[in-house]
N, C-alpha and C positions, 0 to 999 in steps of 0.2 A: 824512483822517479820521484822529481817534485810536485805539488799542486797549490792549489789558492790557500793562504793562509787568511784569516779573520782579526783584523784588528777593530778593537771599538766598534764590533759589527760591520764594518765596512771591508770586502772580499778584499784581497791584494794577490795577484799571480806573481810567484816571485820565479827567477829564471835558475839557471843551473847552480847548485850550491846553498840553494835557498836564498839568494840576492834579487832584487829588485831589477830590470835590467834598465839600462840607462833611460830611455823611455819613458817608463814608469816612476823610476827616480827623479826625472825633471816633473815630470805630472804630478806628485807628490809635494814638491817644492813648492807648484806653482800654486795648488791648495792652499798649503799653509800660509803661503804671502796672499792668498784672496781673505784670507778668515782671518789674519794679523791686521790688514787694512783696514777690513770693515771693523774690527773691533776697537782698531786704535783710533781711526777716525771717529768712531759712533760714540766711545765710553772713554777715550783718554789713554795716555800712556801708563800713570798710574793704579785704575782702573784694571788695566788687562793684565792679567797673569798669563803664564805659560801654559798653566791647568788648563785654562778656559779655553785656550787658542787646540791644544792639543784634541781636546773634548769637540770642540766645534768642528776641528779638520778630519776626527775618528783615526786619530794615532795615540800611539803611546810618547808619554814622555823621553824615552828613551827614545825613540825613532826623534822626537825632535829635536834632542840634542847633538843627536849624530849630524844633523844638519844644520845646525845655531848655535854658539857656543853660551847665549843668551838674549835678554830681554832686547839690550839695546842694539845688539847686532841684527837681531830680527827687524826692530825699525830701520836700522839702516839699510837692511835689503827691503824693504818697502819703501823706504824713498827714493834710494836708487831705481828699485823697477817704476814708481811713477815718473821721475826724469826721464828714464829713457823711452817712457812712451810718449812722452811731451816735446825732448828737445828735437829730434831730427825734423817736425814741419818747423819750428823754428829756426834751424840754419836752416831750411829750404828758401824759408821768409827773406834772410839775412843775403844768400849768397844771390840769389835767383835775378832781379832786378840790376842792371849796372849802373842806375843813377842813385846815388846816396841817400836822396830824400825820397824816393820810392822805397829801397830796401828798407831803410829805418820806418816809413809807415808801414808797411808790411810786417815788420818784426814788430813794432808797437801795436798793430791789431791783435796778433797771435798773441802776445804776451798776455793782454787783457781779455781774451777768450780762456786762457788759462788760468789766471790768477783768479777769476771771479768764479770759476766751477766749483759747485760744492766741497770738491776734492780737495783742492788746493786751499778753500778758505777752511776748512776743518785742520789742515796742519796745519795751517799758521795760528789758527786761535790753538791748537792743542800745545803749540811748541810757546808761545807764549805765557801760557796759561803754567805749563809743567817745567821753563828754564830754570826757575831758581831751584826747586826739586831734583830734577834732572837735567844738569848744565850739557852734558853729552850731546841732548835732543839738538839742541840752537846748533851747537857745530856740526853734527850731520848735516841739516838742512841746509845751513850755509856754503858748506863746501860741497855738497853737492845740486843745490840750487842755485842761490842770487852768486856766490862765486864762480860757478862755472858759465852763468851768462855773463857776467861781467868779462870774461876772459874772451868770448864768443864774440861778444862786441865790440870789446876792446881791439881784438886780430882783425876786424872789418875798418875800423877807424884809422889803426896806426898808418896803411901806406895815404892813405889820405889825408893825413898829416905831415906826411913825409913826401907827396906830391906838392903841395902848397894848394889844395882846396881847402882844405881846415887849418886852424891857426896853428903856429908853428912850435908855441908856447903851451899846448896842450900835453895832458898825459894821459895816453890812451886809458888805462885802467879809472881815472878820475872822471874822466869825461862820460864812459859806460856806465858809471858806478850812479853817476847824474841823471843820465840819458833813463835810465831804469826807474830809479825814485820818481823821477817827472813822470812818469806813464802809470808806473801802476800803486803808488802808495794811496792818494786818495782817491780814487774809482774803488780801491778795494777797503782802506778804512771806513766807506759808507756803505759797503759791503757788509761788513763787518759789526754793523749798528751805531756807529761812530756817525749819523747824519743820515741824510735821504739816500738810498741805493740809487744811480743812475740809471735812465733808462738807454736804450739799446741807440738810439740817437746822439745822446749827450756822452756816453760812449765813445762814439766813433769820432764826434767833436773832439771831446777831450784826449783823444790819440792824435789828432789832425791839427790841435793847437799846438799840443807837448812838441809834437816833433819840429814845427816852426819854429817856436821857442830856440828849442835845440838849437838847431841851424843857426838861424841867426846871431846865436852866442858863439856858434863853434865855428863858421865860416872864415876863411881868410879873407883881409879888407886890402883894399886897393891902396894905392900909395896916396892917389888921390881923393879917396872916400873922407 
């Protein structure tokens, strides 16, 4: 008969054969990711050790390595979980309104709400600061964040280009990237200290103005225009 085991002072009930149940394993993985997210965003990638993560999570290094091959893979899991938390409402904002302007406005407002959160700003600051020492971090953030957002918006723009609502010479991914940059870059730079942070009213005005500017350049023109 198996009973609880204690690892770094934290009791863990084991299933048959001394293995944690599937639910316990999932809870442990979430605990590790909670700790890693806090340490990475609070102290940086280079200053966060696997030993520190294991100690704060109340596990052994052996238990850690059973779930994550190394620190970069742990960082990827942290970023992936953040994106899974942020992206579903973004998809809903894009897909719900039938009017393109309304859809892009909703997407712009949501992107800014996320990009200006303490977590997103800390993640952006971490990658910029440590990209030279750890180039894999920038790749992870780009692939899971920016590239994913570009693909989502591009897939929404492509049928509008094909139908003639938007200019036929637009490349969907290029247009999507320019849209994201026009929405996020200036407010995020200001929030990071490169200028005066925008107020809530200024953020809303920025989103409306950027969407209008994008659509003015992207919409198809009639022959008589």
